[in-house]
C-alpha positions as CSV (number, residue, x, y, z in Angstrom):
1,X,0.0,0.0,0.0
2,X,1.3,3.5,-0.8
3,X,2.5,5.7,2.0
4,X,-0.2,8.3,1.5
5,X,-2.9,5.7,2.0
6,X,-1.3,4.5,5.2
7,X,-1.2,8.0,6.5
8,X,-4.8,8.6,5.4
9,X,-5.8,5.4,7.3
10,X,-4.3,6.6,10.5
11,X,-6.1,10.0,10.2
12,X,-9.3,8.1,9.5
13,X,-8.8,6.1,12.7
14,X,-8.3,9.4,14.6
15,X,-11.5,10.7,13.2
16,X,-13.4,7.5,14.0
17,X,-12.0,7.5,17.6
18,X,-12.9,11.2,18.1
19,X,-9.3,12.3,18.5
20,X,-10.0,14.5,15.5
21,X,-13.4,16.1,16.1
22,X,-16.2,17.2,13.7
23,X,-15.4,20.7,12.5
24,X,-11.7,20.5,13.5
25,X,-9.4,22.2,11.0
26,X,-6.4,20.2,9.7
27,X,-3.1,22.1,9.3
28,X,-2.2,23.5,5.9
29,X,-0.8,20.9,3.6
30,X,2.7,22.3,3.7
31,X,2.7,22.4,7.5
32,X,1.3,18.8,7.6
33,X,4.1,17.7,5.2
34,X,6.8,19.3,7.3
35,X,5.5,17.7,10.6
36,X,5.3,14.3,9.0
37,X,8.5,14.5,7.1
38,X,6.9,13.8,3.8
39,X,6.8,15.5,0.4
40,X,4.2,18.3,-0.2
41,X,2.8,16.2,-3.1
42,X,2.3,13.3,-0.7
43,X,0.4,15.5,1.8
44,X,-1.8,16.6,-1.1
45,X,-2.6,13.0,-1.9
46,X,-3.4,12.3,1.8
47,X,-5.9,15.2,1.9
48,X,-7.4,14.2,-1.4
49,X,-7.9,10.7,-0.2
50,X,-9.7,11.9,3.0
51,X,-12.0,14.0,0.8
52,X,-12.6,11.0,-1.4
53,X,-13.6,9.0,1.6
54,X,-16.0,11.7,2.7
55,X,-14.2,12.3,6.0
56,X,-13.1,15.9,5.4
57,X,-14.2,18.9,3.4
58,X,-11.7,21.3,1.8
59,X,-12.0,24.7,0.3
60,X,-9.2,26.6,-1.5
61,X,-8.1,29.5,0.7
62,X,-10.1,28.5,3.7
63,X,-8.7,25.1,4.7
64,X,-9.6,21.5,5.3
65,X,-12.1,20.5,8.0
66,X,-13.2,17.2,9.5
67,X,-16.7,16.8,8.1
68,X,-19.6,17.2,10.5
69,X,-21.9,14.1,10.8
70,X,-23.3,13.6,7.3
71,X,-27.0,13.8,6.5
72,X,-27.1,11.4,3.6
73,X,-30.8,10.5,3.7
74,X,-32.5,12.9,6.0
75,X,-32.4,10.5,9.0
76,X,-30.7,13.1,11.2
77,X,-33.7,15.4,10.6
78,X,-36.1,12.7,11.8
79,X,-34.7,11.3,15.0
80,X,-32.0,11.9,17.6
81,X,-29.1,9.5,18.1
82,X,-29.6,6.5,20.4
83,X,-27.4,8.1,23.1
84,X,-27.8,11.8,23.7
85,X,-24.8,13.9,24.6
86,X,-25.0,16.2,27.6
87,X,-25.8,19.9,27.2
88,X,-28.9,22.1,27.0
89,X,-32.0,21.3,25.0
90,X,-34.2,18.2,24.8
91,X,-32.5,16.5,22.0
92,X,-28.9,15.5,21.1
93,X,-27.3,16.1,17.8
94,X,-26.0,13.6,15.2
95,X,-22.7,15.5,15.2
96,X,-22.4,15.5,19.0
97,X,-22.8,19.2,19.1
98,X,-24.2,20.9,22.2
99,X,-26.7,23.1,20.5
100,X,-28.8,21.1,18.0
101,X,-30.2,23.1,15.1
102,X,-30.9,20.0,13.0
103,X,-33.9,18.5,14.8
104,X,-36.9,20.7,15.0
105,X,-39.5,19.5,17.6
106,X,-41.0,22.5,19.4
107,X,-41.6,22.2,23.1
108,X,-43.1,25.0,25.2
109,X,-43.0,25.5,29.0
110,X,-45.7,23.5,30.8
111,X,-46.4,21.2,27.9
112,X,-46.2,18.0,29.9
113,X,-48.5,19.4,32.5
114,X,-51.0,20.1,29.8
115,X,-50.8,16.7,28.3
116,X,-50.8,14.6,31.5
117,X,-54.6,14.8,32.5
118,X,-55.8,13.1,29.3
119,X,-53.2,10.3,29.7
120,X,-54.2,9.9,33.4
121,X,-57.8,9.4,32.3
122,X,-56.8,6.6,30.0
123,X,-55.3,4.7,33.0
124,X,-58.9,3.8,34.1
125,X,-59.2,0.1,33.4
126,X,-62.3,0.4,31.3
127,X,-60.9,3.1,29.1
128,X,-57.5,1.5,28.9
129,X,-59.1,-1.8,27.7
130,X,-60.5,0.0,24.7
131,X,-57.4,2.1,24.1
132,X,-55.2,-1.0,23.9
133,X,-57.3,-2.6,21.1
134,X,-56.2,-2.2,17.5
135,X,-57.7,0.4,15.2
136,X,-58.4,0.2,11.5
137,X,-56.7,2.5,9.0
138,X,-59.6,4.8,9.1
139,X,-59.3,5.1,12.9
140,X,-62.3,5.5,15.1
141,X,-65.5,7.5,14.6
142,X,-64.4,9.8,17.5
143,X,-61.0,10.3,15.9
144,X,-62.4,11.1,12.5
145,X,-64.7,13.8,13.9
146,X,-62.0,15.3,16.2
147,X,-59.4,15.5,13.4
148,X,-61.8,16.8,10.9
149,X,-62.5,19.7,13.3
150,X,-58.9,20.2,14.1
151,X,-57.8,20.4,10.4
152,X,-60.6,22.7,9.3
153,X,-59.7,26.2,8.0
154,X,-61.8,29.0,6.7
155,X,-63.0,27.8,3.3
156,X,-62.2,24.1,3.9
157,X,-63.5,21.5,6.3
158,X,-62.7,17.8,5.5
159,X,-65.4,15.3,5.6
160,X,-64.8,12.8,8.5
161,X,-65.4,9.8,6.2
162,X,-62.4,10.9,4.0
163,X,-59.8,10.5,6.9
164,X,-57.2,7.8,7.4
165,X,-54.6,7.6,10.1
166,X,-50.9,6.7,10.3
167,X,-48.4,6.4,13.1
168,X,-47.0,9.8,12.1
169,X,-47.0,12.3,9.2
170,X,-43.9,10.7,7.6
171,X,-45.8,7.4,7.4
172,X,-48.8,9.2,6.0
173,X,-46.6,10.6,3.2
174,X,-45.2,7.2,2.5
175,X,-48.7,5.7,2.3
176,X,-50.0,8.4,0.0
177,X,-47.1,8.0,-2.4
178,X,-47.2,4.2,-2.2
179,X,-50.9,4.2,-3.1
180,X,-50.4,6.6,-6.1
181,X,-47.0,5.8,-7.7
182,X,-45.9,2.4,-8.9
183,X,-42.2,1.3,-8.5
184,X,-40.3,2.9,-11.3
185,X,-42.7,5.8,-11.5
186,X,-41.9,9.5,-11.2
187,X,-43.1,12.0,-8.6
188,X,-42.6,15.7,-8.8
189,X,-41.1,17.4,-5.8
190,X,-39.9,21.0,-5.1
191,X,-36.2,21.4,-6.0
192,X,-35.5,21.8,-2.3
193,X,-37.7,19.3,-0.4
194,X,-38.2,17.6,2.9
195,X,-35.2,15.2,3.2
196,X,-37.3,12.2,4.4
197,X,-39.3,12.4,1.2
198,X,-36.1,11.6,-0.7
199,X,-35.6,8.5,1.5
200,X,-39.2,7.5,1.2
201,X,-39.3,7.6,-2.6
202,X,-36.0,5.7,-2.8
203,X,-37.3,2.9,-0.6
204,X,-40.5,2.8,-2.7
205,X,-38.5,2.6,-5.9
206,X,-39.8,5.9,-7.1
207,X,-37.8,8.6,-8.9
208,X,-38.1,12.2,-7.5
209,X,-38.2,14.9,-10.2
210,X,-37.1,18.3,-9.0
211,X,-39.4,21.1,-10.0
212,X,-38.5,24.8,-10.1
213,X,-39.7,27.1,-7.3
214,X,-39.7,30.8,-6.5
215,X,-40.6,33.0,-3.5
216,X,-44.1,31.5,-3.4
217,X,-42.9,27.9,-3.7
218,X,-43.7,25.5,-6.5
219,X,-44.2,27.0,-9.9
220,X,-47.2,25.7,-11.9
221,X,-45.4,25.9,-15.2
222,X,-42.7,23.6,-13.8
223,X,-45.3,20.9,-13.1
224,X,-46.7,21.2,-16.6
225,X,-43.2,21.1,-18.3
226,X,-42.0,18.1,-16.3
227,X,-45.1,16.2,-17.0
228,X,-44.9,16.9,-20.7
229,X,-41.2,15.8,-20.7
230,X,-41.9,12.4,-19.1
231,X,-45.2,11.7,-17.3
232,X,-45.4,12.2,-13.6
233,X,-47.5,9.9,-11.4
234,X,-48.1,12.5,-8.7
235,X,-46.7,15.7,-7.1
236,X,-45.6,16.2,-3.5
237,X,-45.7,19.8,-2.4
238,X,-45.4,21.9,0.7
239,X,-47.4,25.1,-0.1
240,X,-47.5,26.4,3.5
241,X,-44.3,27.2,5.4
242,X,-42.2,25.1,3.0
243,X,-39.3,23.3,4.7
244,X,-36.6,24.6,4.4
245,X,-37.3,28.0,2.8
246,X,-40.5,28.9,4.7
247,X,-42.2,30.0,1.4
248,X,-46.0,30.1,1.5
249,X,-48.1,30.1,-1.7
250,X,-50.7,32.8,-2.0
251,X,-54.3,32.2,-3.1
252,X,-53.6,32.9,-6.8
253,X,-50.7,30.6,-6.8
254,X,-52.7,27.8,-5.2
255,X,-55.5,28.2,-7.8
256,X,-52.8,28.0,-10.6
257,X,-51.3,24.9,-9.1
258,X,-54.7,23.2,-8.8
259,X,-55.4,24.1,-12.4
260,X,-52.1,22.7,-13.6
261,X,-52.7,19.5,-11.7
262,X,-56.2,19.2,-13.1
263,X,-55.0,19.8,-16.7
264,X,-52.4,17.1,-16.4
265,X,-54.7,14.8,-14.4
266,X,-52.1,14.6,-11.6
267,X,-52.8,13.7,-8.0
268,X,-51.3,16.0,-5.3
269,X,-49.8,15.1,-2.0
270,X,-50.1,18.3,0.1
271,X,-47.9,18.3,3.2
272,X,-49.3,20.7,5.8
273,X,-47.3,19.6,8.9
274,X,-46.2,23.1,9.7
275,X,-49.4,24.9,8.6
276,X,-50.8,25.2,12.2
277,X,-48.3,27.9,12.9
278,X,-50.1,30.3,10.5
279,X,-53.3,31.9,11.6
280,X,-56.0,30.2,9.5
281,X,-58.0,33.4,9.4
282,X,-55.3,35.1,7.4
283,X,-53.6,32.3,5.6
284,X,-54.8,30.9,2.3
285,X,-56.9,27.8,2.2
286,X,-55.3,24.4,1.6
287,X,-54.7,23.2,-2.0
288,X,-57.4,20.7,-1.2
289,X,-60.0,23.5,-1.2
290,X,-59.1,24.2,-4.9
291,X,-58.7,20.6,-6.1
292,X,-60.5,18.3,-3.6
293,X,-60.9,15.6,-6.2
294,X,-57.1,15.0,-6.5
295,X,-55.5,16.3,-3.3
296,X,-54.2,14.0,-0.5
297,X,-53.6,16.2,2.6
298,X,-51.0,15.1,5.1
299,X,-50.9,16.5,8.6
300,X,-50.1,15.2,12.1
301,X,-49.5,16.0,15.8
302,X,-45.7,15.7,16.1
303,X,-45.2,19.4,15.8
304,X,-48.4,20.5,17.4
305,X,-48.0,18.2,20.4
306,X,-44.9,16.0,20.8
307,X,-42.9,13.6,18.7
308,X,-43.0,10.7,21.1
309,X,-46.8,10.0,21.1
310,X,-48.2,11.2,17.8
311,X,-50.7,10.5,15.0
312,X,-50.4,11.2,11.2
313,X,-53.6,11.9,9.3
314,X,-54.5,11.8,5.7
315,X,-57.5,13.5,4.0
316,X,-58.1,11.9,0.7
317,X,-60.6,12.1,-2.2
318,X,-63.6,9.9,-1.5
319,X,-62.8,7.2,-4.0
320,X,-59.2,6.9,-2.6
321,X,-60.0,5.9,1.0
322,X,-59.7,2.2,0.4
323,X,-56.5,2.4,-1.6
324,X,-54.8,4.6,0.9
325,X,-56.1,2.3,3.7
326,X,-54.6,-0.7,2.0
327,X,-51.2,1.1,1.6
328,X,-51.3,1.9,5.4
329,X,-52.0,-1.7,6.3
330,X,-49.5,-3.2,3.9
331,X,-46.8,-0.9,5.2
332,X,-47.7,-1.4,8.8
333,X,-48.2,2.3,9.1
334,X,-51.6,2.5,10.8
335,X,-51.9,4.5,13.9
336,X,-52.0,2.9,17.4
337,X,-55.4,3.0,19.1
338,X,-53.8,4.4,22.3
339,X,-52.4,7.4,20.4
340,X,-55.7,8.0,18.7
341,X,-57.6,7.9,22.1
342,X,-55.1,10.3,23.6
343,X,-55.3,12.7,20.6
344,X,-59.1,12.8,20.7
345,X,-59.0,13.8,24.4
346,X,-56.2,16.4,23.8
347,X,-58.3,17.9,20.9
348,X,-61.6,17.9,22.8
349,X,-60.3,19.4,26.0
350,X,-58.5,22.2,24.3
351,X,-55.0,21.0,25.0
352,X,-54.0,21.0,21.3
353,X,-55.4,24.5,20.8
354,X,-53.5,25.9,23.8
355,X,-50.3,24.3,22.6
356,X,-50.8,25.7,19.1
357,X,-51.3,29.2,20.6
358,X,-48.1,28.9,22.7
359,X,-46.0,27.5,19.8
360,X,-47.1,30.3,17.5
361,X,-45.9,32.8,20.0
362,X,-42.7,30.8,20.6
363,X,-41.9,30.6,16.9
364,X,-42.4,34.3,16.5
365,X,-40.1,35.1,19.4
366,X,-37.4,32.8,17.9
367,X,-37.7,34.5,14.6
368,X,-37.1,37.8,16.2
369,X,-33.8,36.4,17.5
370,X,-32.9,35.3,14.0
371,X,-33.7,38.8,12.7
372,X,-31.6,40.4,15.4
373,X,-28.5,38.3,15.3
374,X,-28.4,37.5,11.6
375,X,-29.2,41.0,10.4
376,X,-27.3,41.8,7.2
377,X,-27.1,38.2,6.0
378,X,-29.3,36.7,3.3
379,X,-31.8,34.8,5.4
380,X,-35.2,33.5,4.1
381,X,-37.7,32.9,6.9
382,X,-41.3,33.6,7.9
383,X,-42.3,35.3,11.1
384,X,-44.5,32.2,11.9
385,X,-41.8,29.6,11.1
386,X,-39.6,27.4,13.3
387,X,-36.7,27.4,10.8
388,X,-34.7,29.7,8.6
389,X,-32.8,29.2,5.3
390,X,-29.5,31.0,5.4
391,X,-27.8,31.6,2.0
392,X,-24.2,31.8,3.2
393,X,-21.9,34.7,2.3
394,X,-19.0,33.8,-0.1
395,X,-16.6,32.1,0.0
396,X,-18.4,29.8,2.5
397,X,-19.7,26.5,1.2
398,X,-22.5,24.6,3.0
399,X,-20.3,21.6,4.0
400,X,-17.4,23.7,5.2
401,X,-19.7,26.0,7.2
402,X,-21.5,23.0,8.7
403,X,-18.1,21.6,9.9
404,X,-17.0,25.0,11.2
405,X,-20.3,25.3,13.2
406,X,-19.8,21.9,14.6
407,X,-16.3,23.0,15.9
408,X,-18.2,25.6,17.9
409,X,-20.6,23.0,19.3
410,X,-23.5,23.9,17.0
411,X,-25.1,21.5,14.5
412,X,-26.9,22.9,11.4
413,X,-28.2,21.1,8.3
414,X,-26.4,21.7,5.0
415,X,-28.5,22.6,2.0
416,X,-27.5,19.4,0.2
417,X,-29.7,17.5,2.6
418,X,-32.8,19.1,1.0
419,X,-31.6,19.1,-2.7
420,X,-33.7,17.0,-5.0
421,X,-31.5,17.9,-7.9
422,X,-28.3,19.8,-8.7
423,X,-27.4,23.4,-8.4
424,X,-27.9,23.7,-4.7
425,X,-27.1,27.1,-3.2
426,X,-24.4,27.3,-0.5
427,X,-27.0,27.5,2.3
428,X,-27.9,25.9,5.6
429,X,-31.2,25.3,7.4
430,X,-31.4,26.5,11.0
431,X,-33.9,24.6,13.1
432,X,-35.0,27.0,15.8
433,X,-37.1,24.7,18.1
434,X,-34.8,22.3,19.8
435,X,-32.7,24.6,22.0
436,X,-33.9,27.0,24.7
437,X,-34.1,30.7,23.7
438,X,-30.9,31.7,25.6
439,X,-28.9,28.9,24.0
440,X,-30.4,29.7,20.6
441,X,-29.5,33.4,20.9
442,X,-25.9,32.5,21.8
443,X,-25.7,30.0,18.9
444,X,-27.0,32.6,16.4
445,X,-24.4,35.1,17.6
446,X,-21.7,32.5,17.3
447,X,-22.8,31.4,13.8
448,X,-22.8,35.1,12.7
449,X,-19.3,35.4,14.0
450,X,-18.2,32.3,12.1
451,X,-19.8,33.5,8.9
452,X,-17.9,36.9,9.1
453,X,-14.5,35.3,9.5
454,X,-12.1,35.2,6.6
455,X,-9.0,33.1,6.1
């Protein structure tokens, strides 16, 4: 084996053992060569080999950094690691950072106290007996009525008999796509999309087709052009508080999207998981209000309530209820009866409503911190959102900045995690929900300082 590979192997062992930490900067190649007593060309081959293995990221003029924990499939956005490191905040980070801005599960003070009474009621033997039975894909009559009321907005109220339930919203997305798109089929997605959707379609054998967006999200003409180029089977779209850009489509745009889908005879999967943060009296109606015959609405409780005991819900066209139910059953994605029973009680006693009110105020306060500490930078966000899309100042690249942030104990998500195609901007998504406000403010100040540094 050549000398440079042996040296690279030893450095790889140091990275795996934690002796070289995520975000740590390696010495310049000439310094590394002098310390090791090797030729400069050999040092260059060592660094190139580490880049090839995905262990470091390098940028001319800025340096070479140990890569932060990668986000190859979106998993880091969906769940914390098995063992959580110490430090503030309710969740650990995949990179071991102290302040986690990858995960985004909002928790407000007093949340557990609000949730406890409904769970205590279910401890009664007679109620617990029912709650521990299985539930069909269409849930229970009480669940259908409760969720129909919860999801209703001005101009749209789903019929209870069009609801189906999954264990969480991600499973609801999977069931909708599995019921609509055969393996080998094509599904249109925004050019920047929810990372778990990329993983879902890959496991289903579906090809994601990136579609162009603008400041209001998905562009109708992009849907039409992609479908004409090679037929799509469906379109997955986040028209309200799009993750990661926070874009929200206006009423006119939604009408145009509905018309484009109708002209192409395309079903829509509308992800509304963050829509509860917008005041329904001011925000536009769901796409389902404009194209009810083809829209499959996905929503859930993980953001409204908590990720550990949640329910995903689907509102589907009438003739699609059985097909979606079959997909839920075959994927083992149906909701648990206990979670449904708890959700019905939380909705009925006003707990969900109180949590929504508190989280709207919390998100707004966190966005004010972003506006204060990242003033002067190119940040796309919404005053109601729990995340921000930061287009980094040159010469920063997303991977390099992610590694540099990790060196300061802060984990962020590089834009590549959201990219459905090529041409991704050098940007990172900041999740604002999984650290306390003081920790978040300090993290934002630190990140601003990192972004302003120059080699």
